[in-house]
N, C-alpha and C positions, 0 to 999 in steps of 0.2 A: 122677509125684511126685518131689520133689527136696528132701532134707533130710538133714543130717549127724547129727541127733539128733531125738528126738520133739519136735514143735512147734518145730523149728528154723527153719522158714520164717516162723513167726509171730514168733519172736525177731528175725529179720532185718527183718521189717516194722516192728516197734516201733522198732528202732534207726534205721531210715531215716525214719520219718514222724512220730514223736512231737515232734521239735523244731518241726514246722510246724503242729501241731494248733491252736494259738492263732490262726492266720491264717484259720481258716474263718469265713465270714460267718454270723452268727447270724440266725435267722428273725425277721422283723418282719412286722406286718400288711400292709405294702406288698408282701410276697412272695406274698400270696394263700394259698390252701389248700395245705397240704402234700399230697403224693401219698399213695396207698395202695400198698403193695408186697406182692408174693408172692415169697418168697425160698426157693430150694432150699438147705437149710442144711447138709447133709452131716453126717458123723460126726467125731469128734475128729481123724482123719487129714487133714481139711480144712486143719488148721493146719500140715501138711507140704507143702501144694500152693501154691507161690508164685503161679502164675497165678490160681488161685481166690481167694486172699487179695487179690491186686492188683485183680482185678475187683470184689470187694466193697468194697475201700477206695476205689477210684475212684468207685464208685456213691455211697458216702456223701459223698465230697467234691463230687459234682455237685449235691447238694441243700443248701439252707440248713440249718445245724445246728438240729435241732428243739428246741423247749422241753422236750419229753419224748417217750417212746416207749411205745406200748402194743403188745405182741407176743403173738400167739396161736400156740402151738407144737403140732405134731402129737403131742407127747409128754405132753400133759396134758388128760385128759378128766375133767370134774367137773361134776355138776349139783346144784343150780343153779350159775350162773356164779360163779367164785371168782377172787380175785386173789392174787398171790404176796406175799411179804414186801416191804414198801416202805421199811424203814429202811435207811440207808446201811450198806453192808458186810454185808448179809444173805448168808450163805455160799451158794455155788452148789450146785446139785443135780447130782451126777455120776451121771446116770441111764444108765450104760453099763457094760459089763463086758468083760474080756478084753484091755484095752489096757495099754500101758506105764504104769508108776506116775506118770510125769511128768504125764500128762493129769489125774490126780486131785489135782494140786497147783496147777492153773491158778487164777488169780484174775481177777475182773472186778468191782472194787469201785465200783459206780455210786453217784451221790449219792442223798440222801434223796428218796424219791418219794411221801411221805405225801400231799401235796396232790393228786397224780395219782390215788392210790388213792381218796381221798375223792371226786374228780370222777367216777371210774368208778362208784363206789357210788351216787352221786347220779343218774348218767345211766341206770344199769341197775336201780335200786332197785325199780322197779315190775314187774320180771320175776320176783319171788319172793324177793328178797333176794340180796345178794352177800356171800359168806363171804370173810373175809380170813385167809389162812394166814400167820401172822406169821413162822414159821420156814422156810417153803418158799422157797428161792431160785430163780433162773432155771435152767431145765433146759438141756440142750445144744442143743435146737432154738432156744432164744433166745440163749444166750450165745456159741455158736460163730460165727454170722454177725455178731453185734454186736461181737465182739472185733476183727473185721477192718474193719467199716464205721465204728465209732467207737472206735478203739483206746485213746484216752485215758480211756475209761470216765467221761466227764464229762457224760453226758446221763442224767437220771433215767429209769428203766425200770420198768414194771410188766408182769408177765405175767398174761394173762387166760386162764382155762381154756376149753376147748371144752365147752359144756353137752351137746353131742350130736355124733355123727358124721354126722347126717343133713344132706345138702347144703343143703336149704332153711333149716335152723336156723342154719347158719353164714352163709348169705346174709343172713338177717334180723339176726343179731348184727352183721355188718359194717355194715348200714344204721344200726343204733343208734349205732355208733361214728363215723359220718360227721361229725357236728358237731365232733368233736375236731380234725379237720383244719383248721378255721377258726381254731383256737386255737394253731396251730403245733405240734401233736402228730402225730407220725408213727405211722400204723397199719400193722402188718406181720402178714401171715399167713405162718408159717414151716412149710414142709413139704418136699416133693420132687416134682418134676414126674413122675418115675417112681420107684418104690421097690420094687425087685425083687431079692431075694437070689438067686432062680433064675437071673437073667441074669448075676449075678456068678459063679455056679458053672458056668453053661452059656452061654458067649458066643454060641453059635449062636441063642439066643433073642432077641438084641438087636433083631431086626426087629420083634418085638411092642412093645418099648419105643419104637422109632422111630415106628411107626404110631400109637401112642397120643399121643406128643408132637406129631406133626404134626396129628392130629385136634384136639387141644386148641388149638393155635396158630390153626388155621383157625376153630374155633368162637368163640374170643375175638375174633379180628379181625372176625368178622361180628356180634358182640354176641349170639350165640345162647346166652343164659343157660339157656333151657329144656333144650337138649341137654346142657349142662354139668351141670345138676342131675340129669339122667337118664343120667350117664356110665356107670353100671353096665350099662345095657342097650344104649347106643348107641355107645360108644367101641370101636374095634378094639384088640385086644391087651390089654384091661383086666385079664383074669385073671392075666396075667403081669406087667403093668406095676404093678398095684396089687392084690395079694391081699387087702389090707385098705384101708379108706378113709381112715385117719387122716392120711396124708401128702398126700392130694389135697384134702381139703375145706378146708384153710386158704386155698386159692385162692379158694373161694367167699366166704370172709370178706373178702378183699381186693376182690373184685368188688363185694360188697355195700357196702363203704365208699367205693367210687368213684362218681363222678357218671355215668360212661358206660363200660361195659366195652370199647367199641370204641376207647377212648383208650389201651388197653394197648400198651406197646412192650416188646419183649424187650431186656433189659439184659445178661443172661448166657445163653449158648446153646452148650453143649458137653456131650458125654457123658463121664462118669467112671465107671469100673467098670461100663460097660454101661448106665448110667442117665442120664436127661436132667437136667441142672442148670438147665434153662430157668427164668429168674426175670424177673418182670414188674413194670413201674411203671405205675400207672393214675392218671388224674386225674378 
């Protein structure tokens, strides 16, 4: 990590890249389907990590600028499916504690996303109704990576809840979202390839996180969705790598939204605080 002040690396990123944001190519139908992404989102100190921010920013720049973004975060489980506030300037949800006060003043004022919220409601309406939380802004699983990928906050964003932590439920939800990709809408599952506080406290446990990360990478490369769905029983190191499922199952959403899980390519691949930040792009 390298930062002279809280979120200082993010401030540096903004100063460097905002003048060029208008030069990004906008999505057109000629570009074809947008990809589906799985992003390891990190905590607020991600904004102090220049390499992580640069990796996310370059990833965003490598894609046509989407018409809108639907993001599912590890930090919101609600059944039936619900969507966040879609009006421009809906305040962020600072769903973390114990950090420097600066992190609770961060802004990410995205444009009005009412049309996207309506589209989601229409697309998912036969699943039992989609509740709209007018005052719930993006949580940190959504806004932290997006602040780096789309720092100008110029893309409409709606966060969609996880109706369940059951892997096959997230896979099915991703499949329901697949048509949005034809409309220039980017679908993102935001979690963490491994999410272990034990590894942070006991670095000698990192081998468990590494084994899990390697197992997932291999299963995805082979298109072995059945094994990924059964990761609790089949993956090595799972009890250490994922004591709970919330940060892993967004990967199943991204896989469900993709045409072929074997299309996945790793865009970010390093360990931070003993955990894998592996992030994937699928078509």
